[in-house]
C-alpha positions in Angstrom: 15.3 -4.0 8.4 15.0 -7.9 8.1 18.3 -10.0 9.7 17.5 -13.2 9.6 15.1 -15.6 6.8 13.3 -16.8 4.6 15.0 -20.3 5.1 15.4 -21.3 8.8 14.5 -24.4 11.7 11.4 -24.7 12.8 12.2 -27.2 15.8 11.4 -29.4 17.2 12.0 -32.0 20.6 10.7 -35.8 20.4 10.9 -38.9 20.3 7.6 -41.0 20.2 6.9 -44.6 21.9 4.1 -46.4 22.0 1.9 -47.1 25.5 0.9 -50.5 26.4 -1.5 -52.0 24.7 -5.1 -51.0 26.2 -4.4 -47.5 27.4 -4.9 -44.6 25.5 -2.9 -42.9 23.1 -1.6 -39.9 24.5 0.1 -36.8 22.8 1.6 -34.0 25.3 3.9 -31.8 23.7 5.0 -28.6 24.4 3.0 -25.7 22.4 5.7 -21.9 22.6 3.2 -20.3 24.4 -0.1 -19.0 24.9 -2.6 -18.4 23.0 -4.5 -15.2 23.2 -7.8 -17.0 21.1 -8.8 -19.9 19.8 -11.5 -18.3 17.2 -9.5 -19.4 13.7 -10.4 -15.8 12.1 -8.2 -13.3 14.7 -5.5 -16.1 15.4 -2.4 -15.1 14.6 0.9 -16.8 16.5 2.5 -20.0 14.9 1.1 -21.6 18.8 -2.6 -20.8 18.1 -2.2 -22.5 14.8 -1.2 -25.8 16.1 -4.3 -26.3 18.2 -6.6 -24.7 15.2 -5.1 -26.8 12.9 -5.6 -29.7 14.6 -9.9 -28.6 15.9 -11.1 -26.9 12.4 -10.2 -28.3 9.0 -10.3 -25.9 6.7 -11.3 -26.2 2.7 -7.5 -27.7 1.9 -5.6 -28.5 4.1 -0.9 -29.7 4.6 0.1 -33.7 3.9 3.3 -34.0 6.1 5.5 -32.2 3.7 3.1 -29.2 4.4 2.4 -29.2 0.8 -1.7 -28.4 0.1 -4.2 -30.9 -0.2 -7.9 -31.6 0.4 -9.7 -31.3 3.8 -12.9 -30.0 3.5 -13.5 -29.5 0.4 -12.6 -33.2 -2.1 -11.7 -31.3 -4.8 -12.1 -27.9 -7.1 -12.3 -26.5 -10.8 -10.1 -24.2 -11.8 -11.2 -21.2 -14.7 -10.1 -20.7 -17.7 -9.3 -17.2 -16.4 -8.1 -19.1 -12.9 -9.8 -16.3 -11.1 -13.3 -18.1 -10.3 -12.1 -21.4 -8.0 -15.7 -23.5 -7.4 -15.0 -25.5 -4.6 -16.9 -29.0 -3.3 -17.6 -30.2 0.2 -17.1 -33.5 1.0 -20.0 -35.4 1.9 -21.9 -35.7 4.7 -19.0 -33.4 7.2 -19.9 -32.4 10.4 -19.5 -30.0 12.9 -18.6 -32.3 16.5 -22.0 -31.2 17.6 -22.9 -33.5 15.3 -24.6 -30.5 12.8 -24.5 -30.4 8.8 -21.1 -28.9 8.2 -22.4 -27.2 4.3 -21.0 -24.0 2.9 -22.6 -21.1 4.0 -20.2 -21.7 7.0 -17.1 -20.3 4.5 -18.8 -18.6 3.4 -19.6 -16.5 7.2 -15.9 -17.9 7.8 -14.5 -15.0 5.5 -16.9 -12.7 6.3 -15.8 -12.4 9.5 -12.7 -12.0 9.2 -12.9 -9.0 6.5 -14.9 -8.2 8.9 -14.3 -4.3 9.9 -15.2 -4.8 13.5 -13.9 -7.7 13.6 -10.0 -6.2 13.4 -8.4 -9.7 12.5 -4.9 -9.6 12.4 -4.3 -11.4 9.2 -7.0 -10.4 6.9 -4.9 -9.4 5.1 -3.4 -12.6 4.1 -6.9 -13.4 2.3 -7.3 -9.7 0.5 -5.8 -11.6 -3.4 -10.2 -12.5 -2.7 -12.1 -10.1 -5.1 -12.8 -6.5 -3.0 -11.8 -8.6 -0.3 -9.5 -5.2 0.3 -12.5 -2.2 0.1 -14.7 -4.6 2.4 -12.4 -5.4 5.1 -11.3 -0.8 4.8 -15.4 -0.7 5.3 -15.4 0.9 1.8 -18.4 -2.3 0.9 -20.3 -4.2 2.4 -19.9 -7.8 3.8 -21.8 -9.0 0.2 -19.9 -7.6 -1.9 -17.0 -10.6 -0.9 -15.8 -12.7 -4.2 -17.1 -15.4 -2.0 -20.3 -17.6 -2.3 -22.4 -20.8 -1.3 -23.8 -22.2 -4.5 -25.4 -24.7 -2.8 -24.5 -27.1 1.0 -21.8 -29.2 -1.2 -20.6 -25.7 -3.1 -18.2 -22.1 -2.3 -16.7 -20.2 -5.6 -13.9 -17.6 -4.5 -13.2 -15.2 -6.7 -10.0 -13.2 -6.8 -8.8 -9.6 -7.9 -5.9 -11.8 -10.3 -4.8 -15.6 -10.8 -3.3 -16.9 -7.2 -1.9 -21.0 -8.3 -1.3 -20.2 -4.2 -4.9 -20.1 -2.9 -4.9 -23.4 -2.4 -2.0 -22.7 -0.1 -3.8 -20.4 1.7 -7.0 -21.8 3.0 -4.6 -23.7 4.7 -4.2 -21.5 7.0 -7.0 -21.5 10.1 -7.8 -17.6 9.1 -9.8 -19.6 6.1 -11.6 -22.0 8.5 -14.9 -22.7 7.7 -16.6 -21.8 11.5 -20.2 -23.1 13.3 -22.9 -20.4 12.2 -24.9 -21.5 15.1 -22.3 -21.9 17.6 -20.7 -18.2 17.3 -24.5 -17.2 16.6 -26.6 -18.7 20.1 -22.3 -17.7 22.0 -22.0 -14.4 20.5 -17.3 -13.7 21.6 -18.1 -16.9 24.1 -17.7 -19.9 21.4 -14.8 -20.9 21.9 -14.2 -21.6 25.2 -14.2 -24.9 26.7 -17.5 -25.0 27.8 -18.8 -23.5 23.8 -16.4 -25.0 21.7 -17.4 -27.3 18.1 -15.3 -27.5 15.9 -14.7 -30.2 12.0 -10.9 -31.5 12.6 -9.7 -35.1 14.1 -9.8 -33.5 17.8 -12.4 -31.2 20.0 -11.6 -28.8 22.5 -12.1 -30.7 26.2 -10.0 -28.1 28.3 -8.8 -25.1 28.1 -7.3 -23.9 31.4 -5.4 -20.7 30.7 -1.2 -20.5 31.3 -1.3 -24.6 32.4 -2.6 -26.2 29.5 -5.6 -26.8 26.6 -6.3 -30.8 26.2 -8.1 -31.9 23.1 -9.7 -34.5 22.7 -10.9 -36.9 19.3 -13.2 -36.0 16.9 -15.5 -38.9 16.5 -17.1 -36.7 14.4 -14.7 -36.5 11.9 -14.5 -37.7 8.8 -12.2 -38.6 8.5 -11.5 -40.2 12.1 -10.1 -44.6 11.2 -7.4 -42.6 10.8 -6.6 -40.8 13.3 -4.7 -42.6 15.9 -4.4 -40.2 18.9 -6.8 -40.4 21.5 -6.4 -36.9 23.2 -3.5 -34.2 23.0 -2.1 -31.7 25.2 -0.5 -28.5 24.4 1.4 -27.2 27.6 2.7 -23.2 27.0 6.7 -23.4 27.5 8.3 -20.8 26.7 11.1 -21.0 27.7 13.2 -23.8 25.8 15.2 -24.8 28.6 12.7 -25.8 31.0 11.4 -27.3 27.6 14.5 -29.4 26.9 14.6 -30.1 31.0 10.6 -30.9 30.5 11.7 -33.6 28.4 13.5 -35.4 29.5 12.2 -36.2 32.3 9.6 -37.4 30.7 6.7 -34.6 31.4 5.9 -33.9 27.8 7.0 -36.3 24.3 7.6 -33.5 22.1 8.9 -29.5 22.2 7.6 -27.6 19.0 8.3 -24.0 17.8 11.1 -21.9 16.8 13.4 -22.5 18.8 12.5 -26.3 20.0 15.5 -26.7 22.1 18.2 -25.1 23.4 21.0 -24.5 19.9 23.3 -24.4 21.8 22.7 -28.2 23.1 22.2 -28.7 19.3 25.8 -31.3 19.0 24.6 -32.6 23.3 21.1 -34.1 22.4 22.8 -35.5 18.9 25.7 -37.8 21.3 23.8 -38.2 23.9 19.7 -38.2 22.4 20.1 -39.3 18.9 16.8 -38.9 17.5 14.9 -36.4 19.9 16.0 -33.4 18.3 14.6 -32.3 14.2 15.2 -29.6 12.1 13.1 -28.7 10.0 13.0 -26.1 7.2 10.2 -23.0 7.3 8.4 -19.8 5.7 10.6 -17.3 9.1 11.8 -13.4 8.4 13.2 -12.1 11.3 14.2 -8.2 12.0 15.5 -5.3 14.0 12.8 -2.3 14.3 14.8 0.8 16.3 13.3 3.2 17.2 12.4 6.1 15.6 12.1 8.7 17.7 15.5 9.1 18.5 19.1 9.5 17.5 20.4 8.1 15.0 18.2 6.3 14.1 15.6 9.3 13.3 17.5 9.2 10.1 16.5 7.7 7.0 19.7 7.7 5.6 21.5 6.4 8.8 19.3 3.1 8.6 19.2 3.1 4.8 23.3 2.5 5.9 22.8 -0.4 9.0 20.8 -2.3 7.3 23.2 -2.1 4.2 26.6 -3.3 6.2 25.2 -5.6 8.5 26.5 -9.4 7.8 23.4 -10.7 8.0 24.7 -14.7 7.1 28.1 -13.6 10.2 26.1 -11.1 12.1 22.6 -12.4 12.5 22.3 -16.3 10.7 25.7 -18.4 11.7 24.9 -18.0 15.7 21.8 -19.6 15.2 23.2 -22.1 13.2 20.0 -22.7 11.9 19.1 -19.6 9.5 19.7 -18.5 5.9 20.5 -14.7 4.8 17.1 -12.5 4.5 16.7 -12.1 0.4 13.5 -11.6 -2.0 11.8 -14.8 -1.8 13.7 -18.5 -0.9 15.4 -20.3 -3.3 13.5 -24.4 -2.2 10.9 -22.6 -2.3 8.3 -25.5 -4.2 6.8 -23.5 -7.4 9.8 -21.3 -7.4 13.1 -20.6 -8.9 14.7 -17.5 -8.0 18.0 -16.4 -9.4 20.9 -15.9 -8.2 21.7 -12.5 -6.1 24.1 -9.9 -6.5 25.1 -6.8 -4.7 22.3 -4.1 -7.4 25.1 -2.3 -10.2 26.3 0.8 -9.2 25.1 0.9 -6.0 27.2 1.2 -2.4 28.9 -0.7 -0.8 28.9 -1.1 2.7 30.9 0.8 3.7 31.4 4.0 2.3 27.6 4.5 3.3 28.8 3.0 6.5 31.9 5.6 6.9 30.1 9.3 5.5 26.1 8.7 7.2 26.4 5.7 10.3 29.4 7.5 11.3 28.2 11.5 14.0 30.1 14.4 14.1 32.2 13.6 16.9 32.8 9.4 15.0 31.7 6.6 15.6 27.9 5.7 17.5 27.8 2.5 18.7 23.8 1.2 19.9 22.5 -2.4 21.8 20.0 -4.2 20.7 17.8 -7.0 22.3 16.7 -10.5 21.5 
């Protein structure tokens, strides 16, 4: 039962200042939670994405507005039928250990993602690639995946259907090229801080579980000259009140997350720390998951009645102050033009559903929800 989404806020608490002359440029950021993995294909959370996006470079990446731009690929061509995309890698790309980054590393990454043995949580994100779903289900071998290296600097991706949004998908960690030579050497231990090599603006220096992840500038990054930061510390702070306390104590420079600061402190922050609170629009969806095994939620009619009766604007979004009611595709999504949503003609009104389906033989029932 979608309650709140798609357009909601990604709240950021930050006041960035310049360090003294000669000092290291350091960013200390709150990062929501402890990462379960730093393996791009196995990643499944925003806090893992935040670190991986600094360590690795996808075929595409994002600009400051969140729009896809060239990454490891300096350009790409699209066939007339929009099914074949050819990506041309930048010259002289290197992993942080000095080994050349090749098109085969990109193919290797895609095959890892769809390998049934890997059970990657977000493999479905790229099912638009030809045969990806069948390969992921074990119905076809890995070499039937619609991705191949034409040469060391050229990657070809064939799709099941036209997908003009492909460049955006390829900026996700699940689509990152990964170092085949390192994974072959270390196996599952390749993501340890002593083993991991990367292709992005930073390289992993330290991963101390439940304390911090530290990344330092990667001198072999293709655009290292334009990277201002020398090091970044990521702290797994899952309590926004604690984050605000540490921020005010100057222990962190910012806290980035879906709830970067306590929403009930927004007005205080605007008054007392102007410029510290930032709210950015992102795509997200929150939902209520009833226990289908327990009455009355074991009745599909009741579940539908509840879904129809929830006032998403008042009941869910207004207390949060920064989300929009769940609909199909948000009207402000770049490149998408939506129609104004209206109640379906002839559909039962929520009040009728509630009265006829959500009341038991002894009258209305009550249920609680944890958030």
